[in-house]
ROMAR-718948 format. One line per field, with one value per residue: residue in three letters; y negated, z, x negated of N, C-alpha, C in turn; residue number from 1. Coordinates in steps of 0.05 Angstrom, whole numbers, plus 5000, padded with zeros to 4 digits. Atoms other than C-alpha are relative to their C-alpha. Layout:
N
code	ALA/...
nc2	Y/...
nc3	Z/...
nc1	X/...
cac2	Y/...
cac3	Z/...
cac1	X/...
cc2	Y/...
cc3	Z/...
cc1	X/...
pos	NUM/...
// end
This chain:
177
code	MET/GLU/LYS/GLN/GLU/LYS/ARG/THR/PRO/ARG/GLN/GLY/THR/VAL/TYR/TRP/ILE/THR/GLY/LEU/SER/GLY/ALA/GLY/LYS/THR/THR/ILE/ALA/SER/LEU/LEU/TYR/LYS/GLU/LEU/ILE/ARG/GLU/LYS/GLU/GLY/ILE/VAL/LEU/LEU/ASP/GLY/ASP/GLU/LEU/ARG/LYS/THR/VAL/ALA/GLY/ASP/LEU/GLY/TYR/THR/TYR/SER/GLU/ARG/LEU/GLU/ALA/ALA/MET/ARG/TYR/ALA/ARG/LEU/SER/ALA/MET/LEU/ALA/LYS/GLN/GLY/ILE/THR/VAL/ILE/ILE/GLY/THR/ILE/SER/MET/PHE/ASP/GLN/VAL/ARG/ASP/TRP/ASN/ARG/GLU/ASN/ILE/LEU/SER/TYR/CYS/GLU/VAL/TYR/LEU/GLU/VAL/PRO/ILE/GLU/VAL/LEU/GLN/ALA/ARG/ASN/GLN/LYS/SER/LEU/TYR/SER/ASN/VAL/LYS/ALA/GLY/GLN/ILE/LYS/ASN/VAL/VAL/GLY/MET/ASP/MET/ASP/ILE/GLU/GLU/PRO/LYS/HIS/PRO/ASP/ILE/ILE/ILE/CYS/ASN/ASP/GLY/ALA/LEU/THR/VAL/GLU/ALA/CYS/VAL/GLU/ILE/ILE/LYS/GLY/TRP/ALA
nc2	5017/5029/5014/5020/5026/5007/5024/5018/5008/5029/5010/5015/5029/5007/5026/5007/5023/5007/5025/4996/4987/5015/5013/4987/4979/4975/5005/5001/4975/4981/5005/4993/4971/4991/5008/4984/4971/4994/5000/4977/4984/5003/5025/4996/5025/4999/5023/5003/4988/4971/4990/5002/4977/4974/4996/5017/5000/5000/5025/5022/5024/5018/5003/4978/4979/5007/4998/4972/4990/5010/4983/4975/5005/5005/4974/4984/5010/4994/4972/4995/5013/4983/4978/5010/5012/5029/5007/5027/5002/5025/5000/5028/4996/5027/4998/5001/4974/4979/5006/4995/4973/4992/5007/4984/4972/4995/5010/5017/5010/5024/5009/5019/5013/5014/5023/5012/5017/4989/5009/4982/4975/5002/5001/4973/4987/4975/4979/5015/5002/5028/5011/4985/5011/5025/4995/4987/4971/4983/5012/4988/5002/5013/5026/5015/5000/4986/5013/4984/5008/5001/4990/5023/4999/4980/5001/5016/5013/5007/5014/4988/5016/4998/5012/4981/4976/4975/4991/5018/4991/4976/5006/5013/4977/4982/5012/4999/4978
nc3	5023/4993/5009/5022/4996/5019/5016/5010/5027/5003/5022/5020/5004/5026/5010/5017/5016/5016/5015/5027/5022/5009/4977/4994/4982/5008/4998/4974/4985/5008/4988/4972/4998/5005/4977/4975/5004/4993/4973/4986/5017/4992/5010/5027/5013/5014/5018/5007/5026/4998/4982/5015/5019/4984/4983/5006/5030/5006/4993/5019/4988/4989/4973/4984/5008/4992/4971/4994/5006/4978/4976/5003/4998/4971/4987/5009/4985/4971/4995/5000/4979/4978/5003/4994/5025/5006/5025/5011/5021/5011/5010/4998/4977/4984/4986/4970/4990/5001/4982/4973/4994/4998/4973/4981/5003/5004/4978/5006/5026/5008/5024/5014/5021/5019/5010/5025/5013/5022/5025/5001/5008/5028/5015/5000/5017/5008/5013/5016/4988/4995/5025/5010/4987/5014/5028/4997/5008/4975/4977/4975/4993/4975/5000/5022/5002/4975/4976/4983/4971/4993/4972/4980/4980/5008/4984/5014/5024/5017/5023/5020/5024/5016/4986/4985/5014/4989/4976/4978/4993/4988/4976/4984/4991/4981/4974/4983/4980
nc1	4995/4994/4975/5005/4990/4978/5008/4981/5009/5005/4986/5016/4991/4988/5006/4977/5011/4975/5002/4986/5017/5021/5012/5024/4995/5014/5029/5007/4996/5019/5027/4998/5001/5028/5016/4992/5005/5026/5001/4985/4981/4971/4991/4987/4993/4976/4996/4974/4994/5000/4977/4974/5000/5001/4977/4975/4995/4970/4986/5004/5012/4982/5006/4994/5018/5028/4999/5002/5027/5018/4996/5012/5029/5002/4996/5022/5022/4996/5006/5028/5014/4995/5018/5026/5012/4999/4985/5004/4979/4996/4972/4986/4982/4997/4975/5004/4989/5019/5024/4992/5000/5029/5009/4988/5005/5029/5013/5023/4990/5012/4986/5017/4985/5018/4985/5011/4980/4987/5014/5022/4991/4991/5024/5012/4979/5014/4982/4981/4974/4993/4993/4976/4975/4996/4989/4974/5004/4993/4987/5005/5029/5001/5013/4992/4970/4989/5011/5018/5000/5027/5005/4998/5021/5021/5025/5021/4990/5024/4993/5016/5000/5026/5022/5015/5008/4986/5017/4994/4972/5002/5011/4980/4983/5015/5005/4977/5000
cac2	5761/5686/5646/5608/5534/5509/5461/5405/5394/5328/5286/5256/5182/5158/5100/5073/5028/4988/4931/4918/4950/4928/4907/4957/5011/5070/5038/5022/5086/5127/5092/5099/5173/5180/5144/5182/5251/5241/5231/5287/5341/5344/5285/5282/5226/5216/5171/5143/5158/5229/5238/5215/5270/5323/5310/5258/5276/5283/5213/5149/5078/5048/5020/5079/5128/5090/5089/5166/5176/5133/5173/5237/5208/5184/5254/5289/5244/5253/5329/5329/5282/5328/5383/5341/5317/5246/5218/5161/5143/5088/5072/5011/5034/4966/4984/4962/5025/5070/5031/5031/5104/5114/5075/5115/5182/5179/5175/5145/5100/5044/5002/4963/4911/4889/4820/4793/4733/4752/4710/4753/4816/4792/4774/4845/4877/4944/4988/4935/4933/4857/4841/4894/4865/4796/4824/4858/4928/4956/4943/4957/4934/4916/4844/4823/4843/4884/4851/4873/4875/4852/4885/4844/4871/4908/4926/4896/4846/4840/4787/4826/4771/4789/4749/4810/4873/4940/4959/4899/4920/4989/4964/4921/4984/5028/4975/4985/5051
cac3	2645/2646/2640/2573/2577/2548/2491/2470/2395/2377/2333/2269/2250/2193/2154/2120/2064/2033/1984/1916/1851/1833/1905/1909/1950/1912/1905/1977/2004/1959/1984/2056/2045/2017/2076/2131/2099/2108/2181/2199/2169/2168/2123/2066/2015/1992/1933/1921/1847/1860/1917/1872/1822/1878/1928/1899/1825/1832/1851/1808/1825/1855/1925/1958/1919/1934/2008/2007/1974/2026/2082/2052/2050/2122/2146/2108/2139/2210/2200/2179/2234/2285/2260/2276/2203/2188/2132/2087/2046/1995/1979/1963/2011/2031/2077/2151/2166/2144/2180/2243/2237/2228/2293/2331/2306/2293/2353/2320/2264/2229/2183/2131/2088/2027/2014/1944/1912/1858/1807/1820/1812/1747/1722/1740/1709/1711/1693/1652/1701/1712/1637/1621/1674/1644/1575/1602/1585/1656/1720/1793/1803/1874/1883/1817/1807/1872/1938/1986/2061/2077/2139/2201/2247/2209/2247/2193/2138/2080/2029/1970/1919/1895/1947/1985/1959/1965/2013/2056/2058/2077/2134/2161/2164/2196/2249/2272/2306
cac1	4480/4477/4540/4539/4547/4612/4597/4643/4639/4610/4655/4628/4635/4678/4650/4713/4684/4742/4748/4779/4757/4689/4670/4613/4644/4615/4546/4540/4570/4524/4460/4487/4496/4425/4397/4435/4425/4351/4362/4411/4455/4530/4545/4594/4607/4679/4690/4759/4759/4739/4789/4845/4828/4818/4873/4919/4922/4997/5008/5014/4994/5056/5053/5084/5040/4976/4998/5007/4940/4906/4940/4914/4844/4852/4876/4820/4768/4797/4796/4723/4701/4735/4689/4629/4618/4601/4645/4625/4685/4693/4765/4809/4864/4884/4939/4943/4983/4926/4870/4913/4924/4848/4834/4883/4861/4787/4744/4682/4709/4672/4713/4672/4706/4669/4698/4686/4718/4766/4727/4666/4706/4736/4667/4642/4705/4669/4729/4763/4819/4820/4820/4872/4920/4911/4926/4988/4960/4966/5002/4995/4922/4910/4891/4919/4993/4998/4990/4935/4934/4866/4834/4851/4797/4743/4680/4637/4653/4601/4609/4584/4582/4512/4473/4454/4418/4451/4396/4413/4487/4468/4424/4481/4525/4470/4462/4534/4518
cc2	4972/4989/4978/4974/4995/4974/4986/4992/4971/4991/4985/4973/5000/4972/4995/4973/4992/4972/5005/5012/4981/4987/5012/5023/5025/4996/4999/5026/5021/4997/5007/5029/5010/4993/5017/5029/5006/5003/5023/5012/4995/4975/5004/4971/5006/4975/4999/5010/5030/5012/4999/5024/5025/5003/4983/4997/4999/4975/4978/4977/4980/4995/5023/5026/4994/5003/5032/5010/4989/5015/5026/4998/4998/5029/5020/4990/5005/5030/5007/4989/5019/5024/4994/4988/4970/4995/4973/5000/4971/5001/4974/5001/4976/4998/4997/5026/5021/4993/5002/5029/5011/4993/5016/5029/5011/4987/4980/4990/4972/4988/4977/4987/4984/4979/4989/4981/5011/4992/5018/5027/5000/4998/5027/5017/5028/5020/4986/4995/4971/4988/5012/4991/4973/5001/5014/5030/5019/4985/5014/5001/4983/4975/4983/4999/5015/4987/5019/4991/5001/5010/4975/5000/5020/4996/4983/4988/4993/4986/5009/4986/5000/4986/5019/5025/5021/5009/4984/5007/5023/4996/4987/5023/5018/4987/5000/5021/4992
cc3	5007/4988/4979/5008/4980/4985/4988/4973/4999/4976/4981/4997/4973/4995/4978/4984/4982/4987/4974/4981/4992/5024/5008/5019/4994/5002/5028/5015/4987/5010/5031/5004/4997/5023/5025/4996/5006/5031/5016/4980/5007/4991/4974/4991/4986/4985/4992/4973/4998/5018/4984/4982/5017/5017/4997/4972/4993/5004/4979/5016/5011/5028/5019/4994/5008/5031/5007/4993/5020/5026/4996/5005/5032/5017/4995/5016/5030/5004/5000/5024/5025/5001/5003/4973/4999/4972/4992/4976/4987/4986/5002/5023/5017/5013/5031/5014/5000/5017/5029/5008/5005/5029/5022/4999/4993/5022/4995/4971/4996/4975/4987/4978/4982/4987/4976/4988/4975/4973/4994/4990/4972/4981/4996/4983/4991/4986/4982/5010/5000/4973/4988/5015/4987/4974/5002/4993/5022/5022/5024/5008/5025/4998/4977/5000/5022/5022/5016/5029/5008/5027/5020/5021/4994/5018/4986/4974/4986/4977/4978/4971/4983/5015/5016/4984/5010/5025/5025/5012/5017/5030/5018/5011/5020/5027/5018/5023/5022
cc1	5007/5026/4992/5011/5022/4991/5025/4990/4998/5017/4983/5014/5012/4991/5020/4991/5023/4993/5014/4982/4979/4984/4972/5002/4983/4967/4989/5003/4979/4972/5002/4997/4971/4983/5006/4995/4972/4995/5013/5017/5030/5012/5013/5007/5028/5006/5030/5010/5000/5021/5025/5002/5003/5026/5024/5006/5028/5013/4991/4987/5021/4992/5002/4982/4971/4999/4997/4974/4981/5004/4986/4971/4993/5000/4976/4976/5001/4994/4970/4985/5005/4983/4970/4986/5003/5010/4993/5021/5004/5026/5012/5018/5006/5027/4994/5007/4978/4977/5010/5001/4970/4990/5012/4992/4973/4984/4977/5006/4988/5014/4983/5016/4979/5017/4984/5020/5009/4985/4976/5009/5010/4977/4986/5017/4989/5017/5021/5028/5011/5010/5024/5025/5007/5013/5026/4999/5005/5011/4989/4970/4999/4983/5006/5031/5011/4986/4981/5006/4971/4995/4999/4978/4979/4975/4978/5014/4972/5010/4981/5004/4975/4978/4984/4994/5018/4988/5007/5028/4999/4988/5019/5019/4986/4996/5025/4998/4983
pos	1/2/3/4/5/6/7/8/9/10/11/12/13/14/15/16/17/18/19/20/21/22/23/24/25/26/27/28/29/30/31/32/33/34/35/36/37/38/39/40/41/42/43/44/45/46/47/48/49/50/51/52/53/54/55/56/57/58/59/60/61/62/63/64/65/66/67/68/69/70/71/72/73/74/75/76/77/78/79/80/81/82/83/84/85/86/87/88/89/90/91/92/93/94/95/96/97/98/99/100/101/102/103/104/105/106/107/108/109/110/111/112/113/114/115/116/117/118/119/120/121/122/123/124/125/126/127/128/129/130/131/132/133/134/135/136/137/138/139/140/141/142/143/144/145/146/147/148/149/150/151/152/153/154/155/156/157/158/159/160/161/162/163/164/165/166/167/168/169/170/171/172/173/174/175/176/177
// end
């Protein structure tokens, strides 16, 4: 009987796509997923809004609760990557502590920051967040009445103010590997 070769499991990559609400995280992450799934198996798409419902529904929107939610997303992404799954995650998660944890605990980690001027985000106002903050109807909106910790050393910065197509943004991310 032949001795079987010991196989080391290959770790998956985590594409951590971050930016403020309306920056294009879901749109870009979804297209990146569609592109990569054609090339290989073992890819999951995690959307921040869906993750909140699934693994952080017990949390509110204070600073500490947002930080806890972001850490849950990070730990889930790391767990999946260790099993060889490529993770594409679109999440605000604007915390240095979380991004530092990702860099320390995820072997293949690509941090993508979608940088968009606040004026552009307010004009997009897709979820009415920005206008509702101005009207005093809601609180704790990151980038408005809640401070953000912008990424200090992202692997990729994309100015997603509308000058680039979604396809161009995805090509930039795919070029990282």
